[in-house]
N, C-alpha and C positions, 0 to 999 in steps of 0.2 A: 549159123556161123560156126566155124570149127572151134572157136574159143568157147562155145557153149556145148560142144560135144558132137556137132555135125548132125546130119539128117538121115544118114544111112549106116547100116552095120559096117560097111567098108570104109567109112570116113575116118581119115587120120590127117594130121597136118601135112601140107605139101601139095604138089601137082604130080599126079601119077595115073597110070592106067591099071585097072583091075576089072576082070570079067568083061573086057572089051569096052569099058566105059572110062572116059577121061574124067578124073576127079580133080577139081580145083578147090582145095580146102585151105585157104589162107585166112588168118585171123584179121578181123576188122577191115575187110576190103572196102566198105563204103567210105572209110576215112581217107582212102587214096583218091577218091573222086567225090568229095562231099556235095558239090552242087548237083552233079548228075544223080547221086543217091537221093538227095532231097526231092528232086523233080520226079524220080521214079516212085518214091514212097508216096508223094502227094497224088500222082496219077493213079496209083493203085488204091489208096485208101479213101480219097475224097468221095468218089461215087458211093462207096459203101457207107461212109459216115453221113452223107446227105440222105441216103435211104433210111438210115437209122433215125436221123433227126426228124424226117417226115413222118414215119410211123414204125416204131421198133417192132410192133407185133406182126408186121408184114414181112419181116426179114427172116427167111427160112432158117438160116444158119443160127440166128439167135433163138428162134423158137425151139429148134431141135436141141440146142445146147443148154436150154433153161432147166434148172432143177425144179423150180417152183415159179409159176407165172400166173397171175390172176387167181390165186388160190388152187390152181390145178397142178398136179404132180407131173413131172417129165416133160418131154418136148413134143408130145403128140396132141397139140392143140389145134383143133379144127373149128 
């Protein structure tokens, strides 16, 4: 979100074109459509959370991001 600084170097508040890309950087857009935002967040996160619940060690994103897991250093756990 732009109120958190944006996700690209060219991010700044507002709607504008830069380098051939339309930027839509408005603060707190999910608040404008809370029900839709909740459904989108659930649809995105639920499969991941269910996978984590099932077996966190089988989630590659967690394994690679782990600093220490099962007494081993880093995310290169095989």
